[in-house]
C-alpha positions in Angstrom: -15.5 20.0 7.4 -13.0 17.8 5.8 -9.6 18.7 7.1 -8.6 17.1 10.4 -6.0 19.3 12.0 -4.9 19.5 15.7 -7.4 17.0 16.8 -10.5 18.6 15.2 -12.3 18.9 11.9 -11.8 22.1 10.0 -13.0 23.7 6.8 -10.5 24.1 4.1 -9.2 27.7 3.5 -9.6 27.3 -0.4 -13.3 27.2 -0.4 -13.0 24.9 -3.5 -15.7 22.1 -3.5 -15.2 18.5 -4.8 -17.7 15.9 -5.2 -16.8 12.4 -3.8 -18.8 10.2 -6.2 -20.1 6.6 -5.7 -18.5 4.9 -8.7 -21.2 2.3 -8.8 -23.9 5.0 -9.5 -22.1 8.2 -10.2 -24.1 9.7 -7.3 -22.5 12.2 -4.9 -21.6 10.7 -1.5 -20.4 13.9 0.0 -19.0 17.3 -1.2 -15.7 18.1 0.5 -13.7 21.3 0.4 -10.1 20.9 -0.9 -7.1 21.7 1.1 -4.7 24.5 -0.1 -1.2 25.3 0.9 -2.4 27.2 4.1 -4.2 24.0 5.3 -1.1 21.8 4.8 1.0 24.4 6.6 -1.5 24.4 9.6 -1.5 20.5 9.6 2.3 20.4 9.6 2.5 23.1 12.3 0.1 21.0 14.4 2.1 17.9 13.9 5.4 19.7 14.6 3.9 21.0 17.8 2.8 17.5 19.0 6.0 15.8 18.3 7.8 16.8 21.4 5.2 15.3 23.6 4.4 12.2 21.5 8.1 11.3 20.8 8.7 11.3 24.5 5.8 9.1 25.4 6.7 5.8 26.7 6.1 2.7 24.5 3.4 1.6 26.8 1.6 5.0 26.5 1.8 4.9 22.7 0.6 1.2 22.7 -2.3 2.1 24.8 -3.6 4.6 22.4 -3.2 2.3 19.4 -4.9 -0.6 21.3 -7.8 1.6 22.3 -8.1 3.0 18.7 -8.3 -0.6 17.3 -11.2 -1.2 19.7 -12.9 2.0 18.7 -12.6 1.1 15.0 -14.0 -2.3 15.6 -17.1 -0.8 17.4 -17.7 1.4 14.3 -16.8 -1.4 11.7 -20.2 -1.5 9.9 -20.3 2.3 9.6 -16.8 2.4 8.2 -17.4 -0.5 5.9 -20.5 1.1 4.5 -18.7 4.5 3.8 -15.7 2.7 2.4 -18.0 0.8 0.0 -19.7 3.9 -1.2 -16.6 6.2 -1.7 -14.5 3.5 -3.3 -17.1 1.4 -5.1 -16.2 -1.8 -3.1 -18.7 -4.6 -2.8 -19.9 -4.5 0.8 -18.6 -8.1 1.4 -15.0 -7.0 0.5 -15.2 -3.9 2.8 -16.7 -5.9 5.7 -14.6 -9.1 5.4 -11.2 -7.6 4.2 -10.7 -3.9 4.4 -12.1 -3.0 7.8 -11.0 -6.2 9.8 -7.7 -5.9 8.2 -7.4 -2.3 9.4 -8.5 -3.3 12.9 -6.0 -6.0 13.0 -3.2 -3.8 11.7 -4.0 -1.2 14.4 -4.0 -3.9 17.1 -0.7 -5.3 15.8 1.2 -2.0 16.1 -0.4 -1.5 19.5 1.7 -4.5 20.5 4.7 -3.6 18.2 5.0 -0.2 19.8 6.4 -1.8 22.9 9.1 -3.6 21.0 11.3 -1.1 19.2 14.4 -3.3 19.4 18.0 -2.5 18.8 21.2 -4.5 18.8 22.2 -5.8 22.2 24.6 -3.7 24.2 28.2 -4.9 24.2 31.8 -4.1 24.4 32.6 -4.4 20.7 35.9 -2.2 20.9 36.8 -3.7 24.4 37.0 -0.2 25.9 33.5 1.1 25.4 29.9 -0.2 25.7 27.9 0.3 22.6 24.1 0.3 22.5 21.5 1.2 19.8 18.7 3.6 20.2 15.7 3.8 17.8 14.4 7.4 17.6 11.4 8.9 15.7 12.3 11.0 12.7 9.8 13.9 13.1 6.9 14.9 11.0 5.8 12.4 8.5 4.1 13.6 5.2 2.3 10.7 3.7 0.2 10.4 0.5 -2.2 7.4 0.2 -4.0 6.1 -3.0 -7.7 5.7 -3.8 -7.8 1.9 -4.2 -7.7 0.9 -0.6 -8.4 4.3 1.3 -8.8 2.9 4.8 -6.0 0.3 4.6 -3.6 2.6 3.0 -4.3 5.2 5.7 -3.6 2.6 8.3 -0.4 1.5 6.6 0.9 5.0 6.5 -0.3 6.2 9.9 0.4 3.2 12.2 4.1 2.5 12.0 4.8 6.2 11.9 3.0 7.0 15.2 3.9 3.6 16.8 7.5 4.7 16.4 6.8 8.2 18.1 6.5 10.2 14.9 3.5 12.6 14.0 1.9 12.6 10.7 0.0 14.6 8.1 -1.7 12.2 5.7 -3.2 13.4 2.3 -5.6 10.7 1.0 -6.7 10.7 -2.5 -9.2 13.4 -3.2 -11.7 11.1 -4.5 -11.7 8.8 -1.5 -11.0 10.8 1.7 -13.9 10.1 3.9 -12.7 6.9 5.9 -9.3 8.4 6.4 -11.0 11.1 8.5 -12.8 8.7 10.6 -9.6 6.7 11.1 -7.8 9.9 12.3 -10.6 10.7 14.8 -10.1 7.4 16.3 -6.7 8.2 17.6 -7.7 11.5 19.3 -10.6 9.8 20.8 -8.2 7.0 22.1 -6.1 9.5 23.7 -3.4 10.7 21.3 -2.4 14.3 21.8 -4.0 16.8 19.3 -1.8 17.0 16.2 -0.3 13.5 16.3 -2.6 12.3 13.3 -3.7 15.0 10.9 -5.5 14.6 7.5 -5.6 17.1 4.6 -8.0 16.3 1.8 -6.8 17.9 -1.4 -5.3 17.3 -4.8 -1.8 16.0 -5.5 -0.7 18.9 -7.5 -1.7 21.3 -4.8 -1.8 19.7 -1.3 0.4 16.7 -2.2 3.3 18.8 -3.8 3.3 21.3 -0.9 3.3 18.5 1.7 6.2 16.7 0.1 8.2 19.9 -0.4 7.4 21.3 3.1 10.7 22.1 4.9 9.3 20.9 8.4 8.3 17.5 7.0 11.2 15.1 7.7 10.0 12.1 5.7 7.6 11.3 2.9 5.8 8.1 2.4 3.9 7.6 -0.9 1.9 4.8 -2.4 0.8 5.1 -6.0 2.0 4.9 -9.6 5.6 4.7 -10.5 5.5 7.9 -12.5 4.1 10.0 -9.7 6.5 8.2 -7.3 9.5 9.5 -9.3 8.1 13.1 -9.1 7.6 12.7 -5.4 11.2 11.4 -5.0 12.5 14.4 -6.9 10.4 17.0 -4.9 11.6 15.4 -1.7 15.3 15.4 -2.7 15.1 19.2 -2.7 14.9 19.3 1.1 16.8 16.1 1.6 13.9 14.1 3.0 13.8 10.3 3.7 11.5 8.7 1.1 9.5 5.5 1.3 7.8 4.4 -2.0 5.3 1.6 -2.7 4.6 1.8 -6.4 3.1 0.0 -9.3 3.1 -3.8 -10.0 2.7 -6.4 -12.7 2.6 -9.5 -10.8 3.4 -12.9 -12.5 1.4 -15.9 -11.8 3.5 -18.9 -12.8 1.7 -22.2 -13.3 4.0 -25.1 -13.6 3.0 -28.4 -15.4 2.7 -30.2 -12.1 0.4 -27.7 -10.5 -3.1 -28.4 -9.0 -4.8 -26.9 -11.9 -8.2 -26.4 -10.1 -6.3 -24.5 -7.5 -4.5 -22.5 -9.9 -7.6 -21.5 -11.8 -9.5 -20.5 -8.7 -6.3 -18.6 -7.4 -6.0 -16.7 -10.8 -9.7 -15.6 -10.7 -9.4 -14.4 -7.1 -6.0 -12.9 -7.4 -6.8 -11.0 -10.6 -10.3 -9.7 -9.7 -9.7 -8.7 -6.1 -10.8 -5.0 -5.7 -11.9 -5.2 -9.4 -8.2 -5.6 -10.2 -7.3 -2.4 -8.6 -4.4 -3.7 -6.6 -0.8 -3.4 -7.2 -0.2 -7.1 -6.2 -3.1 -8.5 -8.3 -2.4 -11.4 -10.6 -2.1 -9.7 -14.1 0.4 -11.9 -16.0 -0.4 -15.6 -15.9 2.7 -17.6 -17.2 1.3 -21.1 -17.8 3.2 -24.2 -19.0 2.1 -25.1 -22.5 0.9 -28.5 -21.6 -1.8 -27.0 -19.4 -2.2 -23.6 -21.0 -5.5 -24.4 -22.8 -7.1 -26.1 -19.8 -6.1 -23.1 -17.6 -7.5 -20.6 -20.1 -10.9 -22.6 -20.3 -11.0 -22.9 -16.6 -10.5 -19.1 -15.9 -13.0 -18.2 -18.7 -15.6 -20.4 -17.2 -15.2 -19.0 -13.7 -15.0 -15.4 -15.0 -18.5 -16.0 -16.4 -19.8 -16.9 -13.1 -18.6 -13.8 -11.3 -21.5 -11.7 -10.1 -21.2 -8.1 -11.1 -23.8 -6.1 -9.3 -24.8 -3.3 -6.8 -22.1 -2.6 -4.1 -24.6 -2.7 -1.2 -25.6 -6.2 -2.2 -23.7 -8.9 -0.2 -24.1 -11.2 -3.2 -22.1 -9.0 -5.4 -18.6 -10.3 -6.3 -17.3 -7.5 -8.5 -17.7 -3.8 -8.1 -17.0 -1.0 -10.4 -13.7 0.7 -11.3 -12.8 3.8 -9.4 -14.1 6.3 -12.0 -15.4 6.9 -15.5 -11.9 8.1 -16.4 -10.4 4.9 -15.2 -13.0 2.9 -16.8 -12.0 4.5 -20.1 -8.3 3.9 -19.5 -8.8 0.1 -18.8 -11.2 -0.1 -21.8 -8.8 1.6 -24.1 -6.0 -0.8 -23.2 -8.2 -3.7 -24.0 -9.6 -2.3 -27.2 -6.1 -1.7 -28.5 -5.2 -5.3 -27.5 -7.8 -6.6 -29.8 -5.6 -5.5 -32.7 -2.8 -7.8 -31.7 -4.2 -10.4 -29.3 -7.2 -12.5 -28.5 -9.8 -11.2 -26.0 -11.3 -14.6 -24.9 -14.0 -13.2 -22.6 -15.1 -9.9 -21.1 -13.6 -6.7 -22.7 -16.7 -4.5 -22.3 -18.8 -2.5 -19.9 -22.0 -4.1 -18.9 -25.2 -2.5 -19.8 -28.6 -2.1 -18.1 -28.6 -0.6 -14.6 -25.0 -1.2 -14.2 -24.2 1.2 -17.0 -24.8 4.1 -14.4 -21.6 3.1 -12.9 -18.0 2.5 -13.9 -18.2 -1.3 -14.2 -16.1 -3.4 -16.5 -16.4 -7.2 -17.1 -13.8 -9.7 -16.0 -11.5 -9.9 -19.1 -9.1 -12.7 -20.3 -6.5 -11.9 -23.0 -4.2 -14.5 -24.7 -1.9 -14.7 -27.7 -0.1 -11.6 -26.4 3.2 -10.3 -27.8 5.7 -9.8 -25.1 6.4 -6.2 -26.2 2.8 -5.2 -26.1 1.4 -2.8 -23.4 -1.2 -5.1 -22.1 1.7 -7.4 -21.1 4.2 -4.8 -20.0 2.1 -1.8 -18.5 -0.1 -1.8 -15.4 -3.8 -2.0 -16.4 -5.1 -1.8 -12.8 -8.4 -3.5 -13.7 -10.1 -6.8 -13.9 -7.8 -8.0 -16.8 -5.8 -11.2 -16.9 -3.2 -11.9 -19.6 -2.0 -15.5 -20.3 1.2 -16.6 -22.1 2.6 -20.1 -22.4 6.2 -21.3 -21.5 8.1 -24.5 -22.3 10.6 -25.0 -19.5 11.4 -23.7 -16.0 14.2 -21.3 -17.1 11.7 -19.6 -19.5 9.1 -19.4 -16.7 11.5 -17.6 -14.4 12.8 -15.3 -17.3 9.2 -14.3 -18.1 8.3 -13.7 -14.5 11.2 -11.3 -14.3 10.7 -9.6 -17.6 9.1 -6.5 -16.1 10.3 -3.3 -14.6 8.1 -4.0 -11.5 8.8 -6.3 -8.6 6.1 -6.1 -6.0 4.6 -9.5 -5.9 4.5 -12.8 -7.6 3.2 -16.3 -7.1 4.3 -19.9 -8.2 2.0 -22.9 -8.5 3.6 -26.3 -8.2 3.7 -29.4 -6.1 7.4 -29.7 -6.3 9.2 -28.2 -3.4 12.5 -27.7 -5.3 10.7 -25.9 -8.0 9.0 -23.7 -5.4 12.2 -23.1 -3.7 13.8 -21.9 -7.0 10.9 -19.7 -7.9 10.8 -18.0 -4.4 14.7 -17.4 -4.7 14.9 -16.2 -8.3 11.7 -14.2 -8.9 12.6 -10.6 -8.2 9.6 -9.5 -6.1 9.1 -8.3 -2.5 6.6 -11.1 -1.9 6.4 -14.5 -3.6 3.4 -16.7 -2.8 3.5 -20.5 -3.4 0.1 -22.1 -4.3 -1.7 -18.9 -3.4 -1.9 -15.3 -4.4 -2.9 -12.2 -2.4 -3.1 -13.0 1.2 -1.3 -10.4 3.6 -0.9 -10.5 7.3 0.1 -7.7 9.7 3.1 -9.6 11.0 4.8 -9.8 7.5 6.2 -6.9 5.5 4.8 -5.7 2.1 7.1 -3.7 -0.3 8.8 -3.9 -3.7 11.8 -4.5 -5.8 12.9 -2.4 -8.9 10.4 0.2 -10.1 7.8 -1.0 -7.5 9.6 1.2 -4.8 11.5 0.6 -1.7 10.8 0.3 1.9 8.4 -1.8 3.8 4.7 -1.4 5.0 3.3 -3.5 7.9 5.2 -5.7 10.3 8.0 -4.7 12.6 10.2 -4.2 9.5 8.3 -1.0 8.8 10.0 0.5 11.8 13.2 0.7 9.7 11.5 3.3 7.6 10.2 5.4 10.5 13.1 5.5 12.8 16.7 6.8 13.0 19.2 4.4 14.4 21.6 6.0 16.8 24.8 4.5 18.0 25.7 5.4 21.7 29.1 4.6 22.9 30.2 4.8 26.5 34.0 4.7 27.6 34.4 2.1 30.3 38.1 2.7 31.2 38.0 6.0 32.9 41.4 6.8 31.4 42.2 10.3 30.4 44.9 9.2 27.9 43.3 6.8 25.5 45.5 4.4 23.5 44.1 5.5 20.2 45.0 9.3 20.9 48.7 8.5 19.9 47.6 8.2 16.3 46.8 11.9 16.4 49.3 13.3 19.0 52.0 12.2 21.5 52.8 13.7 24.8 56.1 13.2 26.8 56.0 10.7 29.7 
């Protein structure tokens, strides 16, 4: 049973089956039944019924649930890592050392943050009244999470929502729903009332559309492609919902002439290949000073050749498969078209042998790229790094910003003034200096431009999941207020 509604597993009403495949072998991990509109309605109803109790819970009561859930997830860390690895095609080392511990830490963080929903300090700003700020939950949140980080994206959706007192219906990607169900169960086991966290496993056009358009859903949070994000926003607008979007990315990786070249090469390999490049913040556009361009390309090509592609259960494996055959075809198609106008330095093909059973693709480095080509402008979402040269700092910043996206970027330099300029002038929600990719629970994640708006993680995410209410108390006790005379006057 693959719907989690009202604190228990349920079968979907549609009866339609869907095979969750291990993309490293194309073998079936589990067959799930897909949610239909009736299942979404039931989940929203359960969340709506739970809202009254959960929204009135004290901060310490909500914090206690989240803290206990973090401990329960930690106890099951290996089981969760194995399942995440199989359904998403992640190397087990990545699942064990990044996805699962990151999710546990994020859960523990929000256990603490739930006790600090701060507002502006009370004060007599008008002189005649005391003003104070209340942060109040919005209601039922309908969230849609992507397939690239199933567990972590479930956490990013669920945690700030429920820590702030909302209830939630989460729709994970139909190809990777299994760890989201385990995640939801942890909150019920930790003491959350039934219906606080619900999961419906269905497709976007059926379950997702119905969830976003549901009149009892007060807010939608979506992570995925920019094109689908626009459709989500249009659907949500019909019922006037609040919308939070984390969309695509095409992160610039700017290497200045004074950079530590070895560090930049290692950073580019790690930043471009994380999760097989299926990461909106992955380093995809290396913008390298002409004086070090060739050395950078050689260094990256050499390291790409040493990356170990292999079976996902093997702790020695560095690079796993892409998410599906269809996605493998999409990435390969973009690289094949690039051969007609650019140079594929290394990679650019699917490996043979035993790995041909899965959706693997070699680390790929592309140079001599026209700036209007799709490999430069469009999101590949695979293990593909494109490199272009620049001649001066103004050109580097211009090239970094020459994109519709603005999720993340990095600047590589030993010059503090150069680093300061890059961090100020590159239009992205996160700019790393001499590193690329690290995230922490205490700091926000979110984009500029067509990468969306709103923040995940950190206390800043509460801005997305709360209504801010101004409460104003008269302190004079006077029946006749001085301002009344602007409306009417009385004798005497």
